[in-house]
Predicted model as a PDB file, atoms N, CA, C, CB and O in Angstrom, pLDDT in the B-factor column:
MODEL        1                                                                  
ATOM      1  N   MET A   1     -26.068 -12.327 -34.704  1.00 77.00           N  
ATOM      2  CA  MET A   1     -25.710 -11.231 -35.599  1.00 77.00           C  
ATOM      3  C   MET A   1     -26.092  -9.891 -34.913  1.00 77.00           C  
ATOM      4  CB  MET A   1     -26.436 -11.390 -37.002  1.00 77.00           C  
ATOM      5  O   MET A   1     -27.237  -9.683 -34.511  1.00 77.00           O  
ATOM      6  N   LEU A   2     -25.139  -9.044 -34.807  1.00 87.00           N  
ATOM      7  CA  LEU A   2     -25.463  -7.804 -34.245  1.00 87.00           C  
ATOM      8  C   LEU A   2     -26.009  -6.791 -35.197  1.00 87.00           C  
ATOM      9  CB  LEU A   2     -24.331  -7.289 -33.614  1.00 87.00           C  
ATOM     10  O   LEU A   2     -26.761  -5.917 -34.767  1.00 87.00           O  
ATOM     11  N   PHE A   3     -25.700  -6.844 -36.407  1.00 88.00           N  
ATOM     12  CA  PHE A   3     -26.231  -5.935 -37.357  1.00 88.00           C  
ATOM     13  C   PHE A   3     -26.671  -6.715 -38.544  1.00 88.00           C  
ATOM     14  CB  PHE A   3     -25.235  -4.874 -37.730  1.00 88.00           C  
ATOM     15  O   PHE A   3     -26.189  -7.818 -38.801  1.00 88.00           O  
ATOM     16  N   SER A   4     -27.724  -6.057 -39.378  1.00 90.00           N  
ATOM     17  CA  SER A   4     -28.458  -6.712 -40.405  1.00 90.00           C  
ATOM     18  C   SER A   4     -27.431  -6.646 -41.583  1.00 90.00           C  
ATOM     19  CB  SER A   4     -29.920  -6.002 -40.714  1.00 90.00           C  
ATOM     20  O   SER A   4     -26.377  -6.032 -41.415  1.00 90.00           O  
ATOM     21  N   SER A   5     -27.686  -7.209 -42.672  1.00 91.00           N  
ATOM     22  CA  SER A   5     -26.894  -7.263 -43.824  1.00 91.00           C  
ATOM     23  C   SER A   5     -27.374  -6.042 -44.646  1.00 91.00           C  
ATOM     24  CB  SER A   5     -27.030  -8.655 -44.583  1.00 91.00           C  
ATOM     25  O   SER A   5     -28.468  -5.507 -44.469  1.00 91.00           O  
ATOM     26  N   ARG A   6     -26.405  -5.625 -45.614  1.00 91.00           N  
ATOM     27  CA  ARG A   6     -26.876  -4.409 -46.335  1.00 91.00           C  
ATOM     28  C   ARG A   6     -28.149  -4.482 -47.120  1.00 91.00           C  
ATOM     29  CB  ARG A   6     -25.868  -3.999 -47.241  1.00 91.00           C  
ATOM     30  O   ARG A   6     -28.883  -3.495 -47.161  1.00 91.00           O  
ATOM     31  N   GLY A   7     -28.491  -5.719 -47.821  1.00 91.00           N  
ATOM     32  CA  GLY A   7     -29.317  -5.955 -48.547  1.00 91.00           C  
ATOM     33  C   GLY A   7     -30.725  -5.988 -47.773  1.00 91.00           C  
ATOM     34  O   GLY A   7     -31.740  -5.624 -48.367  1.00 91.00           O  
ATOM     35  N   GLN A   8     -30.769  -6.381 -46.591  1.00 90.00           N  
ATOM     36  CA  GLN A   8     -31.825  -6.342 -45.683  1.00 90.00           C  
ATOM     37  C   GLN A   8     -32.207  -4.958 -45.221  1.00 90.00           C  
ATOM     38  CB  GLN A   8     -31.498  -7.150 -44.574  1.00 90.00           C  
ATOM     39  O   GLN A   8     -33.374  -4.568 -45.178  1.00 90.00           O  
ATOM     40  N   ILE A   9     -31.113  -4.208 -44.863  1.00 87.00           N  
ATOM     41  CA  ILE A   9     -31.424  -2.781 -44.578  1.00 87.00           C  
ATOM     42  C   ILE A   9     -31.984  -1.994 -45.659  1.00 87.00           C  
ATOM     43  CB  ILE A   9     -30.268  -2.107 -44.154  1.00 87.00           C  
ATOM     44  O   ILE A   9     -32.819  -1.132 -45.388  1.00 87.00           O  
ATOM     45  N   LEU A  10     -31.585  -2.213 -46.957  1.00 88.00           N  
ATOM     46  CA  LEU A  10     -32.105  -1.517 -48.094  1.00 88.00           C  
ATOM     47  C   LEU A  10     -33.546  -1.793 -48.332  1.00 88.00           C  
ATOM     48  CB  LEU A  10     -31.341  -1.855 -49.280  1.00 88.00           C  
ATOM     49  O   LEU A  10     -34.352  -0.896 -48.582  1.00 88.00           O  
ATOM     50  N   SER A  11     -33.894  -3.215 -48.240  1.00 90.00           N  
ATOM     51  CA  SER A  11     -35.169  -3.538 -48.528  1.00 90.00           C  
ATOM     52  C   SER A  11     -36.127  -3.046 -47.501  1.00 90.00           C  
ATOM     53  CB  SER A  11     -35.265  -4.911 -48.702  1.00 90.00           C  
ATOM     54  O   SER A  11     -37.270  -2.770 -47.866  1.00 90.00           O  
ATOM     55  N   THR A  12     -35.760  -2.899 -46.177  1.00 89.00           N  
ATOM     56  CA  THR A  12     -36.845  -2.272 -45.273  1.00 89.00           C  
ATOM     57  C   THR A  12     -36.657  -0.857 -45.062  1.00 89.00           C  
ATOM     58  CB  THR A  12     -36.894  -2.914 -43.911  1.00 89.00           C  
ATOM     59  O   THR A  12     -37.210  -0.402 -44.061  1.00 89.00           O  
ATOM     60  N   THR A  13     -36.008  -0.074 -45.776  1.00 88.00           N  
ATOM     61  CA  THR A  13     -35.926   1.343 -45.642  1.00 88.00           C  
ATOM     62  C   THR A  13     -37.134   1.850 -46.543  1.00 88.00           C  
ATOM     63  CB  THR A  13     -34.442   1.926 -46.102  1.00 88.00           C  
ATOM     64  O   THR A  13     -37.326   1.452 -47.691  1.00 88.00           O  
ATOM     65  N   THR A  14     -37.917   2.772 -45.883  1.00 92.00           N  
ATOM     66  CA  THR A  14     -39.137   3.390 -46.488  1.00 92.00           C  
ATOM     67  C   THR A  14     -39.039   4.814 -46.684  1.00 92.00           C  
ATOM     68  CB  THR A  14     -40.315   3.144 -45.677  1.00 92.00           C  
ATOM     69  O   THR A  14     -38.246   5.388 -45.937  1.00 92.00           O  
ATOM     70  N   ALA A  15     -39.615   5.452 -47.452  1.00 92.00           N  
ATOM     71  CA  ALA A  15     -39.719   6.958 -47.674  1.00 92.00           C  
ATOM     72  C   ALA A  15     -40.248   7.546 -46.327  1.00 92.00           C  
ATOM     73  CB  ALA A  15     -40.751   7.344 -48.957  1.00 92.00           C  
ATOM     74  O   ALA A  15     -40.041   8.739 -46.109  1.00 92.00           O  
ATOM     75  N   PHE A  16     -40.860   6.851 -45.486  1.00 93.00           N  
ATOM     76  CA  PHE A  16     -41.395   7.408 -44.313  1.00 93.00           C  
ATOM     77  C   PHE A  16     -40.131   7.551 -43.235  1.00 93.00           C  
ATOM     78  CB  PHE A  16     -42.632   6.447 -43.775  1.00 93.00           C  
ATOM     79  O   PHE A  16     -39.973   8.505 -42.473  1.00 93.00           O  
ATOM     80  N   SER A  17     -39.381   6.537 -43.334  1.00 93.00           N  
ATOM     81  CA  SER A  17     -38.280   6.384 -42.322  1.00 93.00           C  
ATOM     82  C   SER A  17     -37.114   7.348 -42.805  1.00 93.00           C  
ATOM     83  CB  SER A  17     -37.759   4.779 -42.209  1.00 93.00           C  
ATOM     84  O   SER A  17     -36.330   7.836 -41.992  1.00 93.00           O  
ATOM     85  N   LEU A  18     -37.047   7.567 -43.998  1.00 92.00           N  
ATOM     86  CA  LEU A  18     -36.148   8.662 -44.568  1.00 92.00           C  
ATOM     87  C   LEU A  18     -36.511  10.052 -44.102  1.00 92.00           C  
ATOM     88  CB  LEU A  18     -36.199   8.655 -46.102  1.00 92.00           C  
ATOM     89  O   LEU A  18     -35.687  10.875 -43.702  1.00 92.00           O  
ATOM     90  N   ALA A  19     -37.838  10.247 -44.191  1.00 93.00           N  
ATOM     91  CA  ALA A  19     -38.416  11.474 -43.814  1.00 93.00           C  
ATOM     92  C   ALA A  19     -38.380  11.886 -42.331  1.00 93.00           C  
ATOM     93  CB  ALA A  19     -39.734  11.441 -44.238  1.00 93.00           C  
ATOM     94  O   ALA A  19     -38.278  13.036 -41.904  1.00 93.00           O  
ATOM     95  N   ALA A  20     -38.485  10.686 -41.582  1.00 94.00           N  
ATOM     96  CA  ALA A  20     -38.347  10.936 -40.145  1.00 94.00           C  
ATOM     97  C   ALA A  20     -37.180  11.217 -39.807  1.00 94.00           C  
ATOM     98  CB  ALA A  20     -38.713   9.975 -39.364  1.00 94.00           C  
ATOM     99  O   ALA A  20     -37.032  12.127 -38.990  1.00 94.00           O  
ATOM    100  N   VAL A  21     -36.035  10.530 -40.328  1.00 94.00           N  
ATOM    101  CA  VAL A  21     -34.545  10.813 -40.033  1.00 94.00           C  
ATOM    102  C   VAL A  21     -34.197  12.256 -40.347  1.00 94.00           C  
ATOM    103  CB  VAL A  21     -33.587   9.860 -40.891  1.00 94.00           C  
ATOM    104  O   VAL A  21     -33.470  12.940 -39.627  1.00 94.00           O  
ATOM    105  N   ALA A  22     -34.806  12.704 -41.552  1.00 94.00           N  
ATOM    106  CA  ALA A  22     -34.612  14.064 -42.095  1.00 94.00           C  
ATOM    107  C   ALA A  22     -35.151  15.057 -41.023  1.00 94.00           C  
ATOM    108  CB  ALA A  22     -35.374  14.251 -43.525  1.00 94.00           C  
ATOM    109  O   ALA A  22     -34.443  15.938 -40.535  1.00 94.00           O  
ATOM    110  N   ALA A  23     -36.309  14.876 -40.728  1.00 94.00           N  
ATOM    111  CA  ALA A  23     -37.132  15.799 -39.634  1.00 94.00           C  
ATOM    112  C   ALA A  23     -36.297  15.720 -38.398  1.00 94.00           C  
ATOM    113  CB  ALA A  23     -38.765  15.242 -39.269  1.00 94.00           C  
ATOM    114  O   ALA A  23     -36.100  16.793 -37.827  1.00 94.00           O  
ATOM    115  N   PHE A  24     -35.811  14.724 -37.922  1.00 95.00           N  
ATOM    116  CA  PHE A  24     -35.154  14.633 -36.560  1.00 95.00           C  
ATOM    117  C   PHE A  24     -33.912  15.488 -36.848  1.00 95.00           C  
ATOM    118  CB  PHE A  24     -34.790  13.023 -36.024  1.00 95.00           C  
ATOM    119  O   PHE A  24     -33.712  16.428 -36.079  1.00 95.00           O  
ATOM    120  N   GLY A  25     -33.076  15.286 -37.830  1.00 93.00           N  
ATOM    121  CA  GLY A  25     -31.889  15.903 -38.152  1.00 93.00           C  
ATOM    122  C   GLY A  25     -32.040  17.420 -38.161  1.00 93.00           C  
ATOM    123  O   GLY A  25     -31.153  18.104 -37.651  1.00 93.00           O  
ATOM    124  N   ILE A  26     -33.149  18.002 -38.728  1.00 93.00           N  
ATOM    125  CA  ILE A  26     -33.295  19.332 -38.832  1.00 93.00           C  
ATOM    126  C   ILE A  26     -33.709  19.980 -37.532  1.00 93.00           C  
ATOM    127  CB  ILE A  26     -34.200  19.601 -39.860  1.00 93.00           C  
ATOM    128  O   ILE A  26     -33.342  21.097 -37.170  1.00 93.00           O  
ATOM    129  N   SER A  27     -34.525  19.154 -36.852  1.00 93.00           N  
ATOM    130  CA  SER A  27     -34.892  19.663 -35.409  1.00 93.00           C  
ATOM    131  C   SER A  27     -33.699  19.639 -34.476  1.00 93.00           C  
ATOM    132  CB  SER A  27     -36.043  18.761 -34.744  1.00 93.00           C  
ATOM    133  O   SER A  27     -33.549  20.544 -33.655  1.00 93.00           O  
ATOM    134  N   LEU A  28     -32.817  18.596 -34.580  1.00 94.00           N  
ATOM    135  CA  LEU A  28     -31.680  18.546 -33.693  1.00 94.00           C  
ATOM    136  C   LEU A  28     -30.648  19.580 -34.060  1.00 94.00           C  
ATOM    137  CB  LEU A  28     -31.068  17.183 -33.705  1.00 94.00           C  
ATOM    138  O   LEU A  28     -29.899  19.971 -33.164  1.00 94.00           O  
ATOM    139  N   THR A  29     -30.529  20.049 -35.232  1.00 93.00           N  
ATOM    140  CA  THR A  29     -29.555  21.094 -35.579  1.00 93.00           C  
ATOM    141  C   THR A  29     -30.233  22.420 -35.090  1.00 93.00           C  
ATOM    142  CB  THR A  29     -29.202  21.111 -37.205  1.00 93.00           C  
ATOM    143  O   THR A  29     -29.459  23.282 -34.674  1.00 93.00           O  
ATOM    144  N   GLY A  30     -31.488  22.682 -35.083  1.00 91.00           N  
ATOM    145  CA  GLY A  30     -32.231  23.764 -34.582  1.00 91.00           C  
ATOM    146  C   GLY A  30     -31.993  23.909 -32.962  1.00 91.00           C  
ATOM    147  O   GLY A  30     -31.786  24.985 -32.400  1.00 91.00           O  
ATOM    148  N   VAL A  31     -32.057  22.699 -32.349  1.00 92.00           N  
ATOM    149  CA  VAL A  31     -31.963  22.905 -30.824  1.00 92.00           C  
ATOM    150  C   VAL A  31     -30.493  22.938 -30.659  1.00 92.00           C  
ATOM    151  CB  VAL A  31     -32.695  21.707 -29.871  1.00 92.00           C  
ATOM    152  O   VAL A  31     -30.219  23.513 -29.606  1.00 92.00           O  
ATOM    153  N   ILE A  32     -29.394  22.519 -31.332  1.00 92.00           N  
ATOM    154  CA  ILE A  32     -28.057  22.774 -30.983  1.00 92.00           C  
ATOM    155  C   ILE A  32     -27.636  24.269 -31.287  1.00 92.00           C  
ATOM    156  CB  ILE A  32     -27.178  21.790 -31.722  1.00 92.00           C  
ATOM    157  O   ILE A  32     -26.780  24.867 -30.634  1.00 92.00           O  
ATOM    158  N   GLN A  33     -28.403  24.851 -32.457  1.00 89.00           N  
ATOM    159  CA  GLN A  33     -28.216  26.194 -32.741  1.00 89.00           C  
ATOM    160  C   GLN A  33     -28.642  27.078 -31.640  1.00 89.00           C  
ATOM    161  CB  GLN A  33     -28.887  26.528 -33.928  1.00 89.00           C  
ATOM    162  O   GLN A  33     -27.932  28.026 -31.305  1.00 89.00           O  
ATOM    163  N   THR A  34     -29.940  26.777 -30.969  1.00 88.00           N  
ATOM    164  CA  THR A  34     -30.544  27.446 -29.996  1.00 88.00           C  
ATOM    165  C   THR A  34     -29.569  27.490 -28.796  1.00 88.00           C  
ATOM    166  CB  THR A  34     -31.857  26.826 -29.696  1.00 88.00           C  
ATOM    167  O   THR A  34     -29.197  28.565 -28.325  1.00 88.00           O  
ATOM    168  N   VAL A  35     -29.166  26.293 -28.315  1.00 90.00           N  
ATOM    169  CA  VAL A  35     -28.211  26.090 -27.181  1.00 90.00           C  
ATOM    170  C   VAL A  35     -26.911  27.059 -27.531  1.00 90.00           C  
ATOM    171  CB  VAL A  35     -27.773  24.396 -27.041  1.00 90.00           C  
ATOM    172  O   VAL A  35     -26.489  27.907 -26.745  1.00 90.00           O  
ATOM    173  N   TYR A  36     -26.473  26.854 -28.543  1.00 89.00           N  
ATOM    174  CA  TYR A  36     -25.151  27.763 -28.829  1.00 89.00           C  
ATOM    175  C   TYR A  36     -25.333  29.207 -28.802  1.00 89.00           C  
ATOM    176  CB  TYR A  36     -24.557  27.488 -30.214  1.00 89.00           C  
ATOM    177  O   TYR A  36     -24.470  29.938 -28.317  1.00 89.00           O  
ATOM    178  N   GLU A  37     -26.493  29.685 -29.337  1.00 86.00           N  
ATOM    179  CA  GLU A  37     -26.887  31.097 -29.290  1.00 86.00           C  
ATOM    180  C   GLU A  37     -26.999  31.470 -27.804  1.00 86.00           C  
ATOM    181  CB  GLU A  37     -28.263  31.360 -30.074  1.00 86.00           C  
ATOM    182  O   GLU A  37     -26.467  32.508 -27.409  1.00 86.00           O  
ATOM    183  N   ARG A  38     -27.655  30.684 -26.984  1.00 88.00           N  
ATOM    184  CA  ARG A  38     -27.899  30.947 -25.465  1.00 88.00           C  
ATOM    185  C   ARG A  38     -26.593  30.912 -24.751  1.00 88.00           C  
ATOM    186  CB  ARG A  38     -28.884  29.857 -24.792  1.00 88.00           C  
ATOM    187  O   ARG A  38     -26.379  31.801 -23.926  1.00 88.00           O  
ATOM    188  N   ILE A  39     -25.642  29.944 -24.978  1.00 90.00           N  
ATOM    189  CA  ILE A  39     -24.269  29.944 -24.298  1.00 90.00           C  
ATOM    190  C   ILE A  39     -23.540  31.138 -24.667  1.00 90.00           C  
ATOM    191  CB  ILE A  39     -23.411  28.715 -24.666  1.00 90.00           C  
ATOM    192  O   ILE A  39     -22.978  31.718 -23.738  1.00 90.00           O  
ATOM    193  N   TRP A  40     -23.416  31.689 -25.980  1.00 88.00           N  
ATOM    194  CA  TRP A  40     -22.746  32.646 -26.322  1.00 88.00           C  
ATOM    195  C   TRP A  40     -23.320  34.010 -26.246  1.00 88.00           C  
ATOM    196  CB  TRP A  40     -22.368  32.366 -27.411  1.00 88.00           C  
ATOM    197  O   TRP A  40     -22.664  34.988 -26.605  1.00 88.00           O  
ATOM    198  N   ARG A  41     -24.700  34.115 -25.724  1.00 83.00           N  
ATOM    199  CA  ARG A  41     -25.569  35.204 -25.692  1.00 83.00           C  
ATOM    200  C   ARG A  41     -25.607  35.890 -26.935  1.00 83.00           C  
ATOM    201  CB  ARG A  41     -25.239  36.082 -24.678  1.00 83.00           C  
ATOM    202  O   ARG A  41     -25.400  37.099 -27.043  1.00 83.00           O  
ATOM    203  N   LEU A  42     -25.902  35.033 -27.982  1.00 78.00           N  
ATOM    204  CA  LEU A  42     -26.113  35.726 -29.414  1.00 78.00           C  
ATOM    205  C   LEU A  42     -27.504  36.031 -29.545  1.00 78.00           C  
ATOM    206  CB  LEU A  42     -25.683  34.810 -30.680  1.00 78.00           C  
ATOM    207  O   LEU A  42     -28.367  35.557 -28.807  1.00 78.00           O  
ATOM    208  N   HIS A  43     -27.721  36.836 -30.500  1.00 73.00           N  
ATOM    209  CA  HIS A  43     -29.167  37.214 -30.970  1.00 73.00           C  
ATOM    210  C   HIS A  43     -29.674  36.079 -31.800  1.00 73.00           C  
ATOM    211  CB  HIS A  43     -29.222  38.603 -31.856  1.00 73.00           C  
ATOM    212  O   HIS A  43     -28.820  35.557 -32.516  1.00 73.00           O  
ATOM    213  N   ALA A  44     -30.868  35.593 -31.855  1.00 65.00           N  
ATOM    214  CA  ALA A  44     -31.459  34.558 -32.555  1.00 65.00           C  
ATOM    215  C   ALA A  44     -31.160  34.757 -34.077  1.00 65.00           C  
ATOM    216  CB  ALA A  44     -32.955  34.509 -32.242  1.00 65.00           C  
ATOM    217  O   ALA A  44     -31.370  35.848 -34.607  1.00 65.00           O  
ATOM    218  N   GLY A  45     -30.614  33.571 -34.849  1.00 58.00           N  
ATOM    219  CA  GLY A  45     -30.487  33.833 -36.172  1.00 58.00           C  
ATOM    220  C   GLY A  45     -29.639  34.992 -36.651  1.00 58.00           C  
ATOM    221  O   GLY A  45     -29.873  35.516 -37.740  1.00 58.00           O  
ATOM    222  N   GLY A  46     -28.598  35.431 -35.813  1.00 57.00           N  
ATOM    223  CA  GLY A  46     -28.060  36.613 -36.185  1.00 57.00           C  
ATOM    224  C   GLY A  46     -26.601  36.634 -36.185  1.00 57.00           C  
ATOM    225  O   GLY A  46     -26.034  35.622 -36.598  1.00 57.00           O  
ATOM    226  N   GLY A  47     -25.876  37.662 -35.774  1.00 53.00           N  
ATOM    227  CA  GLY A  47     -24.659  37.880 -36.038  1.00 53.00           C  
ATOM    228  C   GLY A  47     -24.410  38.698 -37.222  1.00 53.00           C  
ATOM    229  O   GLY A  47     -25.368  38.822 -37.985  1.00 53.00           O  
ATOM    230  N   THR A  48     -23.313  39.283 -37.530  1.00 50.00           N  
ATOM    231  CA  THR A  48     -23.163  39.983 -38.697  1.00 50.00           C  
ATOM    232  C   THR A  48     -23.045  39.123 -40.057  1.00 50.00           C  
ATOM    233  CB  THR A  48     -22.002  40.806 -38.501  1.00 50.00           C  
ATOM    234  O   THR A  48     -23.407  39.567 -41.146  1.00 50.00           O  
ATOM    235  N   ARG A  49     -22.507  37.865 -39.867  1.00 54.00           N  
ATOM    236  CA  ARG A  49     -22.392  37.051 -41.074  1.00 54.00           C  
ATOM    237  C   ARG A  49     -23.811  36.571 -41.590  1.00 54.00           C  
ATOM    238  CB  ARG A  49     -21.467  35.815 -40.776  1.00 54.00           C  
ATOM    239  O   ARG A  49     -24.052  36.576 -42.797  1.00 54.00           O  
ATOM    240  N   CYS A  50     -24.616  36.213 -40.785  1.00 53.00           N  
ATOM    241  CA  CYS A  50     -25.827  35.467 -41.075  1.00 53.00           C  
ATOM    242  C   CYS A  50     -26.942  36.544 -41.525  1.00 53.00           C  
ATOM    243  CB  CYS A  50     -26.289  34.589 -39.751  1.00 53.00           C  
ATOM    244  O   CYS A  50     -27.744  36.191 -42.390  1.00 53.00           O  
ATOM    245  N   GLY A  51     -27.026  37.778 -41.003  1.00 52.00           N  
ATOM    246  CA  GLY A  51     -27.848  38.715 -41.367  1.00 52.00           C  
ATOM    247  C   GLY A  51     -29.422  38.299 -41.218  1.00 52.00           C  
ATOM    248  O   GLY A  51     -30.270  38.881 -41.894  1.00 52.00           O  
ATOM    249  N   GLY A  52     -29.754  37.304 -40.336  1.00 52.00           N  
ATOM    250  CA  GLY A  52     -31.094  36.971 -40.055  1.00 52.00           C  
ATOM    251  C   GLY A  52     -31.678  35.948 -40.942  1.00 52.00           C  
ATOM    252  O   GLY A  52     -32.786  35.502 -40.645  1.00 52.00           O  
ATOM    253  N   GLU A  53     -31.063  35.518 -42.004  1.00 57.00           N  
ATOM    254  CA  GLU A  53     -31.504  34.498 -42.952  1.00 57.00           C  
ATOM    255  C   GLU A  53     -31.253  33.230 -42.472  1.00 57.00           C  
ATOM    256  CB  GLU A  53     -30.905  34.621 -44.226  1.00 57.00           C  
ATOM    257  O   GLU A  53     -30.503  32.479 -43.096  1.00 57.00           O  
ATOM    258  N   ARG A  54     -31.883  32.835 -41.256  1.00 59.00           N  
ATOM    259  CA  ARG A  54     -31.392  31.521 -40.704  1.00 59.00           C  
ATOM    260  C   ARG A  54     -31.694  30.111 -41.559  1.00 59.00           C  
ATOM    261  CB  ARG A  54     -32.058  31.389 -39.294  1.00 59.00           C  
ATOM    262  O   ARG A  54     -31.010  29.102 -41.384  1.00 59.00           O  
ATOM    263  N   TRP A  55     -32.607  30.164 -42.336  1.00 59.00           N  
ATOM    264  CA  TRP A  55     -32.876  28.822 -43.075  1.00 59.00           C  
ATOM    265  C   TRP A  55     -32.733  29.124 -44.461  1.00 59.00           C  
ATOM    266  CB  TRP A  55     -34.319  28.177 -42.809  1.00 59.00           C  
ATOM    267  O   TRP A  55     -33.312  28.364 -45.238  1.00 59.00           O  
ATOM    268  N   GLN A  56     -32.052  30.121 -44.951  1.00 60.00           N  
ATOM    269  CA  GLN A  56     -31.932  30.450 -46.442  1.00 60.00           C  
ATOM    270  C   GLN A  56     -31.188  29.460 -47.053  1.00 60.00           C  
ATOM    271  CB  GLN A  56     -31.290  31.777 -46.746  1.00 60.00           C  
ATOM    272  O   GLN A  56     -31.428  29.400 -48.259  1.00 60.00           O  
ATOM    273  N   TRP A  57     -30.361  28.652 -46.654  1.00 59.00           N  
ATOM    274  CA  TRP A  57     -29.648  27.634 -47.157  1.00 59.00           C  
ATOM    275  C   TRP A  57     -30.309  26.365 -47.537  1.00 59.00           C  
ATOM    276  CB  TRP A  57     -28.738  27.389 -46.318  1.00 59.00           C  
ATOM    277  O   TRP A  57     -29.791  25.501 -48.244  1.00 59.00           O  
ATOM    278  N   ALA A  58     -31.699  26.309 -46.922  1.00 60.00           N  
ATOM    279  CA  ALA A  58     -32.537  25.142 -47.060  1.00 60.00           C  
ATOM    280  C   ALA A  58     -33.469  25.347 -48.350  1.00 60.00           C  
ATOM    281  CB  ALA A  58     -33.403  24.922 -45.708  1.00 60.00           C  
ATOM    282  O   ALA A  58     -33.971  24.404 -48.960  1.00 60.00           O  
ATOM    283  N   ALA A  59     -33.633  26.672 -48.683  1.00 52.00           N  
ATOM    284  CA  ALA A  59     -34.568  26.892 -49.828  1.00 52.00           C  
ATOM    285  C   ALA A  59     -33.935  26.540 -51.277  1.00 52.00           C  
ATOM    286  CB  ALA A  59     -35.021  28.419 -49.807  1.00 52.00           C  
ATOM    287  O   ALA A  59     -34.610  26.681 -52.296  1.00 52.00           O  
TER     288      ALA A  59                                                      
ENDMDL                                                                          
END                                                                             
């Protein structure tokens, strides 16, 4: 069997694993944003639309 059953996955999922996935996702999006800003030579967290509030949506 290549993949586990849904019940087995749900029973082995922990709060730590969910937190780890969330932290990885946030750090990955930060890296992608940094690369995008470097490629397009933008100011960090900026542009006229953002106004510098880079993580305001997360609050």
